[in-house]
N, CA, C and O of each residue as an XYZ file, in Angstrom:
408
protein
N     -25.676      3.290     -1.806
C     -24.885      2.746     -0.709
C     -25.731      2.804      0.552
O     -26.222      3.866      0.933
N     -25.900      1.654      1.200
C     -26.718      1.663      2.402
C     -25.929      2.242      3.577
O     -24.716      2.432      3.487
N     -26.619      2.514      4.663
C     -26.023      3.165      5.821
C     -24.867      2.360      6.402
O     -23.846      2.928      6.790
N     -25.023      1.052      6.462
C     -23.972      0.196      7.015
C     -22.708      0.260      6.158
O     -21.600      0.363      6.685
N     -22.876      0.199      4.846
C     -21.738      0.299      3.938
C     -21.087      1.675      4.016
O     -19.861      1.786      3.988
N     -21.887      2.705      4.112
C     -21.362      4.063      4.201
C     -20.535      4.231      5.471
O     -19.470      4.846      5.444
N     -21.019      3.690      6.571
C     -20.294      3.784      7.840
C     -18.982      3.002      7.773
O     -17.956      3.471      8.265
N     -19.008      1.836      7.179
C     -17.792      1.030      7.031
C     -16.779      1.761      6.149
O     -15.580      1.743      6.424
N     -17.266      2.399      5.096
C     -16.399      3.167      4.212
C     -15.751      4.328      4.969
O     -14.544      4.543      4.862
N     -16.545      5.070      5.728
C     -16.009      6.194      6.513
C     -14.968      5.714      7.516
O     -13.944      6.371      7.703
N     -15.212      4.598      8.152
C     -14.274      4.049      9.130
C     -12.961      3.639      8.454
O     -11.880      3.882      8.991
N     -13.060      3.027      7.292
C     -11.860      2.637      6.546
C     -11.045      3.867      6.154
O      -9.823      3.874      6.305
N     -11.697      4.883      5.663
C     -11.010      6.128      5.288
C     -10.367      6.759      6.513
O      -9.230      7.226      6.437
N     -11.072      6.783      7.647
C     -10.526      7.359      8.868
C      -9.239      6.636      9.275
O      -8.251      7.272      9.643
N      -9.262      5.299      9.204
C      -8.080      4.509      9.565
C      -6.912      4.795      8.623
O      -5.773      4.942      9.064
N      -7.201      4.870      7.337
C      -6.144      5.128      6.362
C      -5.559      6.525      6.541
O      -4.347      6.706      6.423
N      -6.398      7.506      6.821
C      -5.902      8.857      7.056
C      -5.027      8.915      8.311
O      -4.007      9.604      8.328
N      -5.423      8.203      9.341
C      -4.623      8.153     10.571
C      -3.278      7.490     10.302
O      -2.246      7.958     10.783
N      -3.284      6.409      9.540
C      -2.026      5.727      9.208
C      -1.124      6.639      8.372
O       0.084      6.699      8.601
N      -1.706      7.341      7.410
C      -0.921      8.274      6.597
C      -0.328      9.389      7.455
O       0.825      9.775      7.261
N      -1.103      9.903      8.394
C      -0.595     10.951      9.285
C       0.598     10.433     10.067
O       1.621     11.110     10.169
N       0.469      9.227     10.622
C       1.567      8.635     11.383
C       2.791      8.426     10.502
O       3.919      8.662     10.935
N       2.573      7.986      9.275
C       3.689      7.746      8.359
C       4.437      9.033      8.053
O       5.667      9.050      8.031
N       3.698     10.113      7.815
C       4.340     11.371      7.474
C       4.883     12.113      8.694
O       5.544     13.141      8.545
N       4.618     11.616      9.876
C       5.215     12.156     11.092
C       6.259     11.204     11.658
O       6.932     11.529     12.636
N       6.396     10.041     11.054
C       7.244      8.982     11.580
C       8.705      9.098     11.202
O       9.161     10.098     10.647
N       9.409      8.046     11.521
C      10.850      7.949     11.373
C      11.319      8.138      9.932
O      12.398      8.687      9.709
N      10.545      7.702      8.966
C      10.970      7.732      7.561
C      10.169      8.722      6.717
O       9.938      8.489      5.531
N       9.753      9.813      7.326
C       8.934     10.787      6.601
C       9.685     11.394      5.418
O       9.103     11.571      4.348
N      10.964     11.714      5.591
C      11.732     12.304      4.491
C      11.921     11.302      3.349
O      11.878     11.672      2.176
N      12.127     10.044      3.703
C      12.273      9.005      2.698
C      10.984      8.830      1.907
O      11.007      8.644      0.690
N       9.876      8.892      2.607
C       8.568      8.751      1.970
C       8.310      9.909      1.005
O       7.838      9.702     -0.113
N       8.622     11.113      1.443
C       8.456     12.283      0.578
C       9.345     12.147     -0.657
O       8.928     12.483     -1.766
N      10.568     11.655     -0.467
C      11.470     11.447     -1.594
C      10.928     10.448     -2.590
O      11.004     10.667     -3.799
N      10.382      9.351     -2.093
C       9.785      8.344     -2.982
C       8.619      8.926     -3.769
O       8.508      8.730     -4.980
N       7.768      9.630     -3.076
C       6.588     10.196     -3.732
C       6.967     11.288     -4.726
O       6.193     11.609     -5.627
N       8.150     11.851     -4.563
C       8.611     12.913     -5.455
C       9.299     12.425     -6.715
O       9.655     13.235     -7.570
N       9.497     11.118     -6.852
C      10.137     10.605     -8.059
C       9.224     10.834     -9.265
O       8.024     10.562     -9.219
N       9.814     11.333    -10.328
C       9.033     11.602    -11.533
C       8.835     10.327    -12.343
O       9.519      9.325    -12.132
N       7.908     10.384    -13.253
C       7.666      9.250    -14.144
C       8.921      8.952    -14.971
O       9.224      7.793    -15.254
N       9.646     10.007    -15.355
C      10.871      9.834    -16.127
C      11.925      9.081    -15.312
O      12.614      8.206    -15.836
N      12.045      9.424    -14.032
C      13.003      8.724    -13.171
C      12.625      7.246    -13.028
O      13.484      6.366    -13.093
N      11.352      6.992    -12.837
C      10.893      5.609    -12.721
C      11.107      4.847    -14.027
O      11.459      3.668    -14.002
N      10.899      5.506    -15.164
C      11.100      4.851    -16.457
C      12.563      4.470    -16.669
O      12.850      3.496    -17.365
N      13.486      5.220    -16.081
C      14.907      4.873    -16.177
C      15.204      3.583    -15.412
O      16.064      2.796    -15.807
N      14.484      3.384    -14.324
C      14.689      2.203    -13.489
C      13.920      1.012    -14.053
O      14.411     -0.117    -14.046
N      12.724      1.272    -14.536
C      11.839      0.223    -15.047
C      11.525      0.549    -16.507
O      10.378      0.859    -16.829
N      12.520      0.484    -17.399
C      12.279      0.895    -18.787
C      11.216      0.037    -19.471
O      11.196     -1.188    -19.358
N      10.338      0.734    -20.181
C       9.321      0.048    -20.956
C       8.212     -0.584    -20.151
O       7.343     -1.252    -20.712
N       8.224     -0.389    -18.861
C       7.180     -0.998    -18.033
C       6.153      0.046    -17.652
O       6.497      1.113    -17.143
N       4.934     -0.252    -17.889
C       3.873      0.645    -17.466
C       3.379      0.237    -16.077
O       2.663      0.983    -15.409
N       3.779     -0.960    -15.664
C       3.370     -1.486    -14.359
C       4.239     -0.874    -13.266
O       5.457     -1.050    -13.269
N       3.633     -0.174    -12.355
C       4.374      0.434    -11.256
C       3.995     -0.225     -9.924
O       4.062      0.400     -8.865
N       3.604     -1.477     -9.998
C       3.179     -2.207     -8.802
C       4.289     -2.265     -7.751
O       4.020     -2.106     -6.560
N       5.523     -2.489     -8.177
C       6.634     -2.556     -7.226
C       6.836     -1.211     -6.548
O       7.098     -1.153     -5.347
N       6.720     -0.146     -7.300
C       6.833      1.207     -6.739
C       5.751      1.428     -5.681
O       6.025      1.955     -4.603
N       4.534      1.023     -5.995
C       3.434      1.152     -5.029
C       3.701      0.334     -3.766
O       3.450      0.794     -2.652
N       4.211     -0.879     -3.954
C       4.527     -1.728     -2.802
C       5.621     -1.099     -1.960
O       5.558     -1.131     -0.731
N       6.630     -0.524     -2.618
C       7.720      0.128     -1.894
C       7.194      1.289     -1.054
O       7.580      1.447      0.104
N       6.329      2.088     -1.629
C       5.732      3.203     -0.883
C       4.967      2.666      0.330
O       5.071      3.224      1.423
N       4.219      1.613      0.148
C       3.463      1.020      1.256
C       4.402      0.528      2.356
O       4.148      0.758      3.538
N       5.479     -0.142      1.973
C       6.440     -0.651      2.963
C       7.047      0.503      3.746
O       7.152      0.429      4.970
N       7.447      1.561      3.063
C       8.073      2.700      3.753
C       7.046      3.421      4.631
O       7.379      3.862      5.731
N       5.809      3.543      4.160
C       4.750      4.160      4.973
C       4.552      3.387      6.276
O       4.517      3.968      7.361
N       4.425      2.085      6.148
C       4.186      1.257      7.338
C       5.398      1.268      8.262
O       5.241      1.287      9.482
N       6.594      1.255      7.703
C       7.817      1.313      8.511
C       7.903      2.632      9.255
O       8.301      2.676     10.419
N       7.529      3.702      8.579
C       7.572      5.020      9.200
C       6.556      5.131     10.329
O       6.871      5.623     11.412
N       5.341      4.674     10.071
C       4.288      4.747     11.090
C       4.636      3.911     12.310
O       4.295      4.276     13.435
N       5.319      2.778     12.090
C       5.656      1.868     13.182
C       7.045      2.135     13.767
O       7.435      1.514     14.756
N       7.789      3.058     13.155
C       9.147      3.385     13.602
C      10.040      2.149     13.711
O      10.732      1.960     14.711
N      10.016      1.312     12.675
C      10.866      0.122     12.692
C      12.311      0.506     12.362
O      12.567      1.590     11.838
N      13.232     -0.371     12.665
C      14.653     -0.082     12.466
C      15.001     -0.042     10.978
O      14.278     -0.576     10.137
N      16.125      0.605     10.680
C      16.590      0.655      9.290
C      16.911     -0.734      8.772
O      16.674     -1.030      7.601
N      17.451     -1.592      9.634
C      17.797     -2.952      9.214
C      16.551     -3.713      8.774
O      16.576     -4.417      7.764
N      15.475     -3.575      9.518
C      14.227     -4.255      9.159
C      13.653     -3.643      7.881
O      13.183     -4.367      7.004
N      13.689     -2.321      7.774
C      13.204     -1.660      6.560
C      14.003     -2.141      5.351
O      13.429     -2.449      4.306
N      15.314     -2.203      5.493
C      16.156     -2.683      4.393
C      15.737     -4.095      3.991
O      15.584     -4.381      2.803
N      15.552     -4.973      4.964
C      15.135     -6.347      4.680
C      13.810     -6.378      3.923
O      13.650     -7.160      2.986
N      12.866     -5.541      4.322
C      11.550     -5.513      3.672
C      11.664     -5.033      2.228
O      10.976     -5.537      1.340
N      12.538     -4.055      2.006
C      12.742     -3.555      0.646
C      13.399     -4.632     -0.215
O      12.994     -4.852     -1.356
N      14.409     -5.298      0.331
C      15.093     -6.372     -0.405
C      14.107     -7.480     -0.766
O      14.189     -8.050     -1.854
N      13.179     -7.790      0.134
C      12.165     -8.815     -0.138
C      11.303     -8.462     -1.350
O      10.775     -9.351     -2.018
N      11.162     -7.173     -1.631
C      10.372     -6.741     -2.787
C      11.110     -6.971     -4.103
O      10.487     -6.985     -5.165
N      12.423     -7.151     -4.046
C      13.197     -7.455     -5.247
C      14.100     -6.332     -5.709
O      14.120     -5.238     -5.144
N      14.845     -6.640     -6.753
C      15.860     -5.727     -7.276
C      15.322     -4.402     -7.766
O      15.968     -3.368     -7.594
N      14.144     -4.417     -8.375
C      13.567     -3.159     -8.863
C      13.262     -2.235     -7.687
O      13.520     -1.034     -7.762
N      12.721     -2.781     -6.612
C      12.419     -1.969     -5.425
C      13.697     -1.382     -4.844
O      13.728     -0.218     -4.444
N      14.750     -2.189     -4.798
C      16.033     -1.701     -4.285
C      16.548     -0.578     -5.182
O      17.027      0.440     -4.681
N      16.456     -0.749     -6.490
C      16.902      0.287     -7.430
C      16.120      1.582     -7.244
O      16.697      2.670     -7.267
N      14.818      1.465     -7.060
C      13.991      2.656     -6.833
C      14.391      3.312     -5.515
O      14.566      4.529     -5.457
N      14.536      2.517     -4.464
C      14.900      3.055     -3.149
C      16.230      3.800     -3.204
O      16.401      4.827     -2.548
N      17.155      3.285     -3.978
C      18.471      3.914     -4.074
C      18.440      5.266     -4.779
O      19.419      6.011     -4.732
N      17.322      5.590     -5.433
C      17.161      6.905     -6.062
C      16.805      7.985     -5.049
O      16.839      9.175     -5.362
N      16.465      7.568     -3.836
C      16.127      8.499     -2.756
C      17.303      8.482     -1.783
O      17.588      7.459     -1.162
N      17.978      9.616     -1.656
C      19.234      9.679     -0.894
C      19.139      9.037      0.487
O      20.006      8.249      0.863
N      18.112      9.362      1.230
C      17.986      8.840      2.596
C      17.754      7.332      2.606
O      18.176      6.660      3.546
N      17.100      6.788      1.596
C      16.927      5.350      1.519
C      18.197      4.687      0.993
O      18.550      3.588      1.420
N      18.873      5.348      0.076
C      20.125      4.799     -0.470
C      21.134      4.585      0.640
O      21.921      3.640      0.590
N      21.120      5.443      1.635
C      22.065      5.327      2.762
C      21.955      4.005      3.502
O      22.951      3.527      4.046
N      20.781      3.403      3.540
C      20.652      2.144      4.280
C      21.218      0.952      3.512
O      21.339     -0.146      4.054
N      21.564      1.179      2.244
C      22.147      0.105      1.436
C      23.668      0.211      1.347
O      24.308     -0.572      0.645
N      24.233      1.159      2.044
C      25.697      1.337      2.029
C      26.349      0.443      3.056
O      27.572      0.450      3.194
């Protein structure tokens, strides 16, 4: 890896770490922790027979970005709904996220 690539890599990691810090200090930190705490068994109940957890990853990203930016619950709900029914089902497994769908 040349020096320029190494520096770009370090900068990217620094930005991602800063974003993660903001997310875990943000408005939806408890929701994010709840999502990350879901077991494989819980996810398999929601997405039976699927080894693809792309929607779960997208949901985590949406909640991270919402938390870091302190967006409203209404906007967060809309973003989750845009991800589809599986994302909504996963979100509803986390008590604090389920509350926004009531």
